[in-house]
Structure formats: structure tokens, C-alpha cells
C-alpha positions in Angstrom: 72.0 169.9 -6.4 69.0 169.0 -4.3 69.9 169.2 -0.3 68.5 166.2 2.0 65.9 167.3 4.3 66.8 166.6 7.7 65.3 163.4 9.9 62.4 164.4 12.2 62.9 162.5 15.8 60.6 159.3 16.3 59.4 160.3 19.6 56.9 157.6 19.9 59.6 154.9 19.4 62.1 156.5 22.1 59.0 156.7 24.3 58.5 153.0 24.0 62.3 152.2 24.3 62.5 153.8 27.6 59.3 152.3 28.8 60.9 148.7 28.2 64.2 149.8 30.0 62.2 151.1 32.7 60.2 148.1 33.1 63.2 146.2 33.2 65.0 148.1 35.7 61.6 148.0 37.9 61.7 144.5 37.6 65.5 144.0 38.1 65.1 146.3 41.4 61.9 144.4 42.2 64.0 141.2 42.2 66.8 142.6 44.2 64.2 143.6 46.8 62.7 140.2 47.0 65.7 138.5 47.5 66.8 140.7 50.5 63.6 140.5 51.9 63.7 136.9 51.4 67.3 136.9 53.2 66.1 139.0 55.9 63.2 136.6 56.7 65.6 134.0 56.7 67.9 135.9 59.0 65.2 137.3 61.3 62.6 134.8 61.3 64.1 131.4 60.3 67.5 131.4 61.4 66.6 133.6 64.5 67.9 131.1 67.0 71.1 130.1 65.5 72.3 134.0 65.2 70.8 134.7 68.6 73.0 132.0 70.1 76.0 133.4 68.1 75.5 136.8 69.2 75.3 135.9 73.0 78.7 134.1 72.3 80.5 137.1 71.3 78.4 138.9 73.8 78.8 136.9 76.9 81.8 135.2 78.2 82.4 132.6 81.0 85.6 133.2 82.9 87.1 130.4 85.2 88.0 131.3 88.8 90.6 129.4 90.4 90.0 128.0 93.8 91.8 128.6 97.1 94.1 125.5 97.6 94.0 123.8 100.8 96.2 124.3 103.9 98.5 122.0 105.7 99.0 122.0 109.0 101.1 119.7 111.6 99.7 117.4 114.2 99.1 120.1 116.6 97.4 122.7 114.5 100.5 124.6 113.4 100.2 126.1 109.8 103.0 124.6 107.5 101.7 125.4 104.0 99.7 128.7 103.8 98.5 130.9 100.8 99.8 134.3 100.6 98.9 137.5 98.4 101.5 138.4 96.2 101.5 141.6 94.8 102.4 142.5 91.0 102.5 145.6 89.1 100.4 145.2 86.3 99.8 147.6 83.2 96.9 147.7 80.6 98.7 149.1 77.5 95.8 151.1 75.8 95.4 153.0 78.9 99.0 154.5 78.7 99.9 157.2 76.2 103.5 157.1 76.2 104.3 153.4 77.5 108.3 153.7 76.9 108.7 157.0 78.8 106.0 155.6 81.6 108.3 152.6 82.2 110.9 154.7 82.5 109.5 157.0 85.1 108.1 154.0 86.8 111.8 152.5 86.8 112.6 155.6 89.3 110.3 154.9 91.8 110.6 150.8 92.1 113.9 149.1 90.4 112.7 147.5 87.3 115.2 145.5 85.3 116.0 146.1 81.7 115.2 142.0 81.6 111.8 142.5 83.0 110.8 145.6 80.7 112.1 143.2 77.7 109.7 140.6 78.7 106.8 143.0 79.3 107.1 144.6 76.1 107.4 141.0 74.3 104.2 139.9 76.0 102.1 142.7 75.4 102.7 141.9 71.4 100.9 138.8 71.7 97.9 139.8 73.5 95.0 142.3 73.5 96.3 145.8 74.8 93.1 146.3 76.9 94.2 143.4 79.2 96.4 143.8 82.2 99.9 142.5 81.9 102.6 141.9 84.8 105.6 144.3 84.8 107.1 143.4 88.0 105.8 140.4 90.1 106.5 140.2 93.8 106.7 143.6 94.9 108.0 143.8 98.7 105.9 145.9 101.0 108.1 149.0 100.3 107.8 148.7 96.7 103.9 148.7 97.0 104.4 151.5 99.2 106.1 153.5 96.9 104.2 153.0 93.8 100.7 153.4 95.7 101.5 157.2 96.7 102.6 157.8 92.9 100.1 155.8 91.3 98.0 158.9 90.3 100.7 159.9 87.9 100.6 156.7 86.1 97.3 155.7 84.5 97.0 152.2 83.5 99.5 151.2 86.1 97.9 149.3 89.0 99.3 146.8 91.8 97.1 143.6 91.8 97.2 140.7 94.4 96.8 137.2 93.7 97.2 134.1 96.1 100.4 132.3 96.1 101.6 129.1 98.1 104.0 130.1 101.0 106.1 128.0 103.1 106.7 129.7 106.2 109.4 126.9 107.8 111.6 127.0 104.5 113.8 124.1 103.7 112.7 122.5 107.4 110.0 120.5 105.6 111.1 120.7 101.9 111.3 116.8 101.5 108.3 115.9 103.4 105.7 118.8 101.8 107.2 119.1 98.4 106.3 122.2 96.7 103.8 123.5 93.7 105.0 125.1 90.8 104.0 126.5 87.3 101.8 123.7 85.5 103.9 122.6 82.3 102.9 121.1 79.1 103.5 117.4 80.1 101.3 117.9 83.2 98.7 119.9 81.5 98.5 116.9 78.9 98.3 114.2 81.7 95.2 116.4 83.4 93.7 116.4 80.0 94.1 112.5 79.8 92.6 111.9 83.3 89.8 114.4 82.6 90.7 116.8 84.9 91.9 119.7 82.7 88.8 121.6 82.9 89.1 121.8 86.7 92.4 123.7 86.2 91.5 126.4 83.5 92.0 129.3 86.1 95.0 127.4 88.1 98.5 128.5 87.4 100.4 125.9 89.7 100.4 122.3 90.8 102.1 120.0 93.5 105.4 118.7 92.0 106.9 116.7 95.1 106.1 115.6 98.7 102.6 115.9 100.1 101.6 118.4 97.7 102.0 116.3 94.7 100.7 113.0 96.6 97.5 114.8 97.7 97.2 117.3 94.7 93.3 116.1 93.8 92.5 116.8 97.5 94.2 120.3 98.0 93.7 121.6 94.7 89.6 122.2 95.0 86.9 122.8 92.3 87.2 125.7 89.8 84.5 128.2 89.9 83.3 130.5 87.1 81.5 133.8 86.4 79.5 134.8 83.6 80.5 138.4 82.2 78.9 140.6 79.3 82.0 141.9 77.0 81.8 144.7 74.2 82.8 144.0 70.6 86.4 144.5 71.7 86.4 141.9 74.2 86.3 144.1 77.4 84.2 143.3 80.0 81.2 145.4 80.7 79.2 143.6 83.8 79.2 140.6 85.6 76.0 138.5 84.8 76.2 135.8 87.2 79.0 133.8 89.1 79.5 129.9 90.5 81.9 130.3 93.4 84.9 128.1 93.4 84.9 125.2 96.2 88.6 125.5 97.9 90.4 122.5 98.3 90.6 120.3 101.5 93.0 121.1 104.6 95.3 118.4 105.5 96.6 117.6 108.9 99.8 115.8 109.1 101.5 113.4 111.6 104.4 115.5 111.6 105.4 117.6 114.5 107.3 120.8 113.6 108.9 120.8 117.0 110.4 117.6 116.5 111.4 118.4 112.9 113.3 121.5 113.8 115.2 119.3 116.5 116.2 117.0 113.6 117.1 120.0 111.7 119.0 120.9 114.4 121.0 117.9 115.4 122.4 117.2 111.6 123.8 120.7 111.4 125.7 120.6 108.3 126.2 117.1 108.3 124.6 114.8 105.6 121.9 112.4 106.1 118.3 111.7 107.3 116.3 111.4 110.3 112.7 109.4 110.5 110.7 109.3 113.4 107.7 107.2 113.8 104.8 107.0 116.1 105.2 103.2 117.5 101.3 103.2 117.9 100.1 103.8 114.3 103.0 104.6 111.7 102.4 108.1 111.8 105.6 109.7 110.7 106.4 112.3 113.6 109.7 113.7 111.8 111.1 113.3 108.0 114.2 115.4 107.5 116.9 115.1 105.1 120.0 117.1 105.2 121.1 119.1 103.2 117.7 120.7 102.0 116.7 123.9 100.2 114.1 126.5 100.3 110.9 125.6 98.4 109.5 128.7 98.1 112.6 129.2 95.4 110.3 127.2 92.9 106.9 128.7 93.9 107.2 131.7 91.6 109.7 130.3 89.2 113.6 129.5 90.2 116.3 131.4 88.7 118.6 129.4 86.8 121.5 130.8 89.0 119.7 129.4 92.1 118.9 126.0 90.6 122.4 125.6 89.6 123.6 126.2 92.9 121.4 123.1 94.0 122.8 121.0 91.6 126.2 120.3 93.7 127.7 117.2 95.2 126.2 117.1 98.2 122.7 116.4 96.1 120.0 118.8 98.4 117.1 117.9 95.7 117.5 114.1 97.1 115.2 113.3 99.8 117.5 111.1 101.8 114.9 109.7 104.1 113.4 108.0 101.3 115.6 107.7 98.4 118.9 107.7 100.1 120.6 103.8 99.8 122.9 103.1 102.7 124.0 99.6 104.1 121.8 99.3 107.1 124.9 97.7 109.1 124.3 96.4 112.4 120.8 97.8 113.0 119.4 94.6 111.2 121.2 92.7 113.8 118.1 91.9 116.2 116.0 90.7 112.9 119.1 88.2 112.1 118.9 87.3 115.5 115.3 86.3 115.4 115.6 84.5 112.3 118.5 82.5 113.9 116.1 81.8 116.7 113.6 81.0 114.2 115.5 78.6 112.3 117.1 76.9 115.5 120.6 77.8 114.2 120.9 79.1 118.0 119.2 79.3 120.8 118.5 81.8 123.7 121.5 80.2 125.7 123.6 79.3 122.6 127.1 80.8 123.0 129.9 80.8 120.7 133.7 81.7 120.5 134.8 85.2 119.0 138.3 85.4 118.3 137.8 88.7 116.7 137.3 87.1 113.1 135.4 84.3 110.7 136.7 82.0 108.6 134.9 79.7 106.1 136.3 76.4 106.0 139.1 75.9 103.4 139.1 79.7 102.8 141.7 82.0 103.5 139.8 85.3 103.7 139.1 86.3 107.0 136.0 88.5 108.2 137.2 90.6 110.6 134.9 91.6 114.0 135.1 95.6 114.7 136.6 94.5 118.0 140.2 92.9 116.6 140.8 90.9 119.8 137.0 89.5 119.6 134.2 89.6 122.5 135.1 86.3 123.8 131.9 84.0 124.7 129.0 85.5 123.1 125.3 84.7 123.2 122.5 86.1 121.5 122.1 89.1 124.0 125.7 90.0 124.3 126.0 89.7 120.2 123.1 92.7 120.0 124.5 94.3 123.1 128.1 94.6 122.0 127.2 94.4 118.4 129.2 91.0 117.7 130.0 90.9 113.8 131.5 87.4 114.2 128.3 85.9 115.9 125.8 87.0 112.8 128.8 86.2 110.3 128.2 82.4 111.8 124.7 82.9 111.5 124.4 84.5 108.3 126.7 81.6 107.1 124.5 78.6 108.3 121.2 80.4 107.4 121.9 81.0 103.6 121.0 84.0 101.7 117.6 82.5 100.8 116.4 82.4 104.1 117.8 85.9 105.0 116.3 87.3 101.9 112.9 85.8 102.4 112.7 86.8 106.0 113.8 90.3 105.7 111.3 90.9 102.8 108.8 90.4 105.6 109.9 93.5 107.2 109.9 95.8 104.0 113.4 95.7 102.9 113.6 95.5 99.0 110.0 97.2 98.7 108.5 100.5 99.0 107.6 101.5 102.6 103.9 102.8 101.5 104.6 106.1 102.8 102.5 108.9 101.2 104.9 110.6 98.9 106.1 109.5 95.3 109.7 110.2 95.8 110.9 106.8 97.3 113.4 103.9 96.1 113.3 100.2 97.0 116.9 99.8 97.5 118.5 96.4 97.4 117.6 93.2 99.1 119.9 91.0 97.9 119.1 87.2 96.6 120.6 84.7 94.3 117.9 85.8 91.6 119.0 89.4 92.3 122.8 89.0 91.9 122.1 86.6 88.7 119.8 89.0 87.2 122.0 92.1 88.1 125.5 90.6 87.2 125.1 87.6 85.4 126.9 85.8 88.4 126.2 83.1 90.7 125.7 83.6 94.5 129.0 82.6 96.2 128.7 81.4 100.2 131.1 84.4 101.0 128.6 86.8 99.6 126.1 85.9 102.6 128.8 86.6 105.3 128.9 90.5 105.0 124.7 90.5 104.4 124.7 88.9 108.1 125.7 92.2 109.2 123.8 94.4 107.0 126.7 95.1 104.6 127.8 93.6 101.1 125.2 94.1 98.6 122.5 95.0 101.0 121.0 98.8 100.9 118.2 100.5 102.6 116.6 103.5 103.2 116.0 105.3 106.3 112.2 105.1 106.2 112.6 101.1 105.5 115.0 100.7 108.7 112.6 102.8 110.6 109.5 100.6 109.4 111.5 97.3 110.0 112.5 98.5 113.4 108.7 99.3 114.3 107.4 96.3 112.9 110.0 94.3 115.3 108.9 96.5 118.7 105.4 95.7 118.0 106.2 92.1 118.0 105.1 91.8 114.3 102.3 94.4 113.8 102.8 96.1 110.5 102.0 99.9 110.7 103.1 101.2 107.4 104.5 104.7 107.6 102.3 107.7 106.6 102.6 111.4 106.6 98.8 112.5 106.2 96.4 112.0 109.2 92.9 113.6 108.1 91.7 116.1 105.6 89.0 118.7 106.4 86.6 120.4 104.1 84.1 122.9 105.8 82.6 120.7 108.7 83.5 117.0 106.9 86.5 115.3 108.3 87.9 112.4 106.7 90.5 110.1 108.0 93.5 109.1 105.8 95.7 106.5 106.1 95.9 104.1 109.3 95.4 100.8 107.9 97.6 98.0 108.7 99.5 95.5 106.5 99.7 92.1 107.2 101.4 91.3 110.4 104.8 89.3 110.7 104.0 85.8 112.6 106.8 84.1 114.0 106.8 80.3 115.0 108.0 81.2 118.4 106.5 84.5 119.7 109.0 84.7 122.4 111.7 85.3 119.9 110.6 88.9 119.7 111.0 89.5 123.6 114.8 88.0 122.9 115.5 90.8 120.5 113.8 93.3 122.2 115.4 92.7 125.4 118.9 92.7 124.1 118.3 95.9 122.5 117.2 97.3 125.7 120.3 96.2 127.3 122.1 98.0 124.3 121.1 101.1 126.1 121.2 100.3 129.9 124.1 98.2 130.4 127.4 99.9 130.7 128.9 97.3 127.8 126.2 98.5 125.5 127.3 100.6 122.4 124.5 102.9 123.1 124.9 103.1 127.1 126.8 106.4 126.9 124.8 108.5 125.0 121.8 107.8 127.0 123.1 108.5 130.5 120.6 110.0 132.9 117.7 109.9 131.0 114.2 110.1 132.7 112.7 107.9 130.0 113.4 104.1 129.4 115.1 103.6 125.8 116.2 100.7 123.7 117.9 100.8 120.6 121.0 99.6 118.1 124.0 101.0 116.9 125.4 100.5 113.4 128.7 101.6 111.6 128.4 101.2 107.7 131.4 100.7 105.6 131.5 102.7 102.3 134.7 101.5 101.2 136.2 97.9 101.5 139.5 97.5 103.8 142.4 95.1 102.5 143.1 92.3 104.6 146.0 92.9 107.2 144.7 96.9 107.1 143.1 98.9 109.8 140.3 101.6 109.2 141.6 104.6 109.8 139.3 107.6 109.1 142.2 110.1 109.2 143.7 108.8 105.9 140.4 108.4 104.0 139.1 111.0 102.0 135.9 112.3 103.7 133.4 110.7 101.6 135.0 107.4 102.1 134.4 107.3 105.8 131.9 105.2 107.6 128.4 106.1 108.0 126.7 106.5 111.5 123.5 104.5 111.8 121.1 104.3 114.7 117.8 102.8 115.5 115.9 103.2 118.6 112.8 103.0 120.5 111.2 104.3 123.8 109.9 103.4 126.5 111.1 99.9 126.4 107.9 98.4 127.8 105.6 100.3 125.9 107.2 101.9 122.8 105.6 105.3 121.8 108.2 105.9 119.1 110.5 104.6 116.6 113.3 106.4 115.2 116.0 105.8 112.7 119.2 107.8 111.9 122.0 107.9 109.2 124.7 110.5 109.1 127.2 109.9 106.0 130.8 109.6 106.5 131.1 110.6 110.3 132.0 107.7 112.0 130.3 105.2 114.4 126.5 104.9 115.4 127.3 105.0 119.0 129.4 108.3 118.8 127.1 110.0 116.2 123.9 108.6 115.8 123.0 107.9 119.3 123.5 111.3 120.8 121.4 112.7 117.8 118.6 109.9 118.9 118.9 111.3 122.5 118.1 114.7 121.4 115.2 113.6 119.6 114.1 111.6 122.5 114.6 114.2 124.9 112.3 116.7 123.2 109.8 114.2 122.4 109.3 112.9 126.2 109.4 116.7 127.5 106.4 117.1 125.5 104.7 113.9 126.0 105.6 112.3 129.3 104.7 108.6 129.8 104.6 106.0 132.6 107.2 103.4 132.3 105.5 100.8 133.8 103.5 98.1 131.3 104.0 95.7 128.6 104.9 95.8 124.9 101.4 95.4 123.2 
């Protein structure tokens, strides 16, 4: 059988196949190189500017810098709100080899609670490890010193300082100044809506109450910035440029811190409020509400324990000077007298008989005078000097509620006083319309009688009472109360407030004199209800006492403070001004559940006036302007 001859390889064919495959491979590679070159051209040439910008965004960052908050001073230049450095212990986690061990070792030098450790460990889980995080805030001097001498043992740990608000007078000024505290989500949303969010990019705190809140835009300042170069991990390498922040304006208040301290000392542990105004321009010299609280507790975040302590029945969080609603009692009798004179219900010489009570014809109820046996024959002067209730019961009955309500509204009752803090209430100036809207009931003649002596439905705040008195002693000129006087920024000084409201004009301007003279007699005459409190003073005061009933006393029963619960006892009220011939200051005082205005309110007024006139002696001659 024949064997097949082996096939000889076709080298030519193999060479052609290789050549074709090599050519295809070369074309493919060439195409890929062309595509790569094309893309490189687009990136490096056509889209160079776009990628350059994106690269700079990764390389350069703009970091906002918070402005220093403006300072607050009293009228004499005493610093009331300042910015103090606060020392925090901070850690850069990536620079610490064994974080847990380091925390334990640091705790042996300064006290760090388990809660602080837990909060720190939670915080670093949500932030980059090369960024500094606060381990313990507000170190005291001893803690700063102890850690500083051991800092070399703890790489990554450091003490950093920032400025934080501080109120050196603590609870003395809380309700006037207010305080700053951490920005919350609601406030951030509001800033965003107002187009102010950018200006708060580096700000942690914002004004919450009082002057701090009312003048937030002035006090805050303008944010600055710095352009820095960072590496691919976001770490700052160097600073390229900086725009310095503009500090907020400093504000000078009308307050006198010395007078404010006297007010606090005078109230002691009693609940109440004191307002002292400059009779010439309405500037508030003292505004104190008791009890108060330390605003510094809120600046760094108040603990739940401390906050719960403020939620007690004495309500220290309420500003009684502008939010406390009290029956104005007899302090409005001079205003009632002017209205009665204006409406010819009485004249300067009119006299009525006071048997110790007032009756409406065909009505059994008797409205009693504070003096059970009555004041006898009473004219307008005696009615104010001795605070005769019966005289004003009769005047109110004949005037009617509409005339009373309309007239008292001209003195600011039932309305915001205009003082430059947001925490204020209108209180209640009763009228027929008010009662119908509130109780769905008609106004009865008997409702008017108590209104005549500042009782019944009528309530007012101490700032309203002070403002109404100031209008009276200035014979209708209306200087609205205000706390801020000027704003200072570098060399620029801007006047704040000072504008007058429309005056109260009487048909007979001489009626001002009658009421003012009677208030003077209240202090100077032996029979006056405030005479005893002001014996021997070197200045010439005038005023009006008031005792506001808190609970009704049944017919036939007598008021007995000892038989009542402490919070059911009368409120003591006093309004006053001095000097009589040329008023410099006006004040109103309300002390809760302590008795009469003559025994409690007037002595406090004397302490305030003694201090004021010792520092500001005046000539007693002249006329009221």
C-alpha cells in the first residue's frame, strides 16, 4: 500500500496572512492613537479653560471669616456687652496615633466627662479627620495652664480661642440687653429669605432677645473671607488673599448702669418691675424686671437642668417691665382728673361728699373707698392727694367708658409703647367693642365704675404707665421710650431714635397744671399718700401712689392680707417725677403682692431718685416746659 507524502508548508500564504493581520493591527492602533490625540487636543486646547476653572475650584477655596460683634455701652461709657476669648480644647484626629488612649491620658490632666468624649467621637465620624474638632469647650484658666505645660505629650491636641459674647453685669440687664445664642434652623431660613444668609456664613450666634435682637443688623457687621490653596485632601497649604471682615457697630444706650443696679437692689427678692425715663427725651435710664437670670447661661448653650430651673412660677423669663400686665390702679387718677376737667364734669373748685362708698341709683352694690369712713368734702386736688376712690367712681360714671377709653388711648394705653425691644404686650384698654369681642357681652354701667380707679378690665404694663406719666408731666409732649441712643462705627456716629409722636392737645391747657400740682401735693402735703416716703429730700418730687387689687373682696368683707395667699395680695404701684418745676426723670414701679404703693412703691422711688439727683444735681427753680 502506497504511503501519502507529507504536505509542504505554504510560506507565501502564511506571510500574506501575517501581513494582512499586521496591517489591520497597525490601523487599529493608529485609529486608537488618533482618538487619543483628538481627545487630548480637546482637553488641552479646546476645553482648557473649563478644566482650568474646575481645577482651581479643587485647588482654591474661599473661607468666610466672622466679623466681631459690636459692643454695647451705657450712657456713661460703661461696657455692658463685650466679646471675650473663649478657650476650647480641640483635636485633629489624623495627627493622633491612638485616640482612645490619648483621650484617657488627657482626662487625667483636665476633667473631661464621658458625655464630652462620646459627643466628640460621634462628631469625628461625620467630618474629615484632618479638621480640628472641639473636645472640651470653655476651659478655665487653670485648665488652660495645666494642659499647656503638657501639650508636647499630645500631638494633634491644641487649645484654640474664639470671641464669644459676655455680659459682665449678668442678671442686672438681661431683660433690656437680651442675649445671643446659637443660630437655629428657623433663623437660618429667615436669613435666607431676607437675603442675609451669606453674611452669616461664619457666624455661630445671633441676637435672641432685647437690644441684641432688635439691633442685630447693626451689631453683627459684615462677613470677610480668605482665599486659600488646598491639596487633594482639602488641607490648607497657604493663604492667597484676604478680605477683612467689617465689625458691627457699637451701640450706646440711654441706660445708667448705676441706676439699674439701684433698681435691682431695691426690689431684692420681690417680684416686680421698675422703669425710669428721661423726662426730656424719653430715653430709658433703668428698665429692670425681677426675678431675672444670667444671660451668659444661654450664650454657650444652656443645660436642660438650668433651663428647667427657670421654668418656675416666678417666671423669670418674662420681662415684667414690658410684658407684665397689671391694673394701673390709682396711678391713672391724674389722667382721669384731666379728662373730667376737659369734659366739664368737674371744675377746679367742684367738691363732692365722700361717705366712703359710691352707689349707682337703683343698684344695691356699693363701690367702696379705701378709707371706710370716707374723705368728706373732696375737690380735684384732694381727690388726687389722698387718692379718693369715690371721687373717681363718680367721675367715671358720668363720663362713660367710650370717653375714658378714647382719651386714655391718646396716652398710649392699650398699644405698644414703641420701646426698641420686641418683647412687649399691648395689655388691655377696655371699651364696649373690646368686651363684645372678648366675652360676647354688652358693656354695663357698673363695669365703668372700677375703670375710673384703674381697676376692672383695665391692665397696663409698667412701660405704658411710665410713658403715660411722662406725657402728662410734659403737658402733652410725647417722647416715646427708647433704649438705644447712638450707633458708632469707626469715626461715624449715627443718632438712633429721638423722634416725637403727635402730642396730646387739651381744650384747656391749664388742666395740665391742676393734675401736676395735685401730684406735687401728694408728696409735699402731710395728708398726701407719698409724703412719708420723701421726707427730707433735697430735690422737689411729685408722684401718685396706687394699690391694685388682685382678687375681688366680697361686699361687707374687709381686705386682710394675712388671710389671703401671698399671690392674692395687692400689688404696690407708684409713679413719680422730679423736680416738680422742671422734670428731669419720670418713673413707674410695680411690686407684686406686697401691699400699698405708699408703703412699698414710694420708698423704692425715693432710693432711685436719691441716687439720680446725687449724681445729677439740678436747680429747683423754673417752670415745667
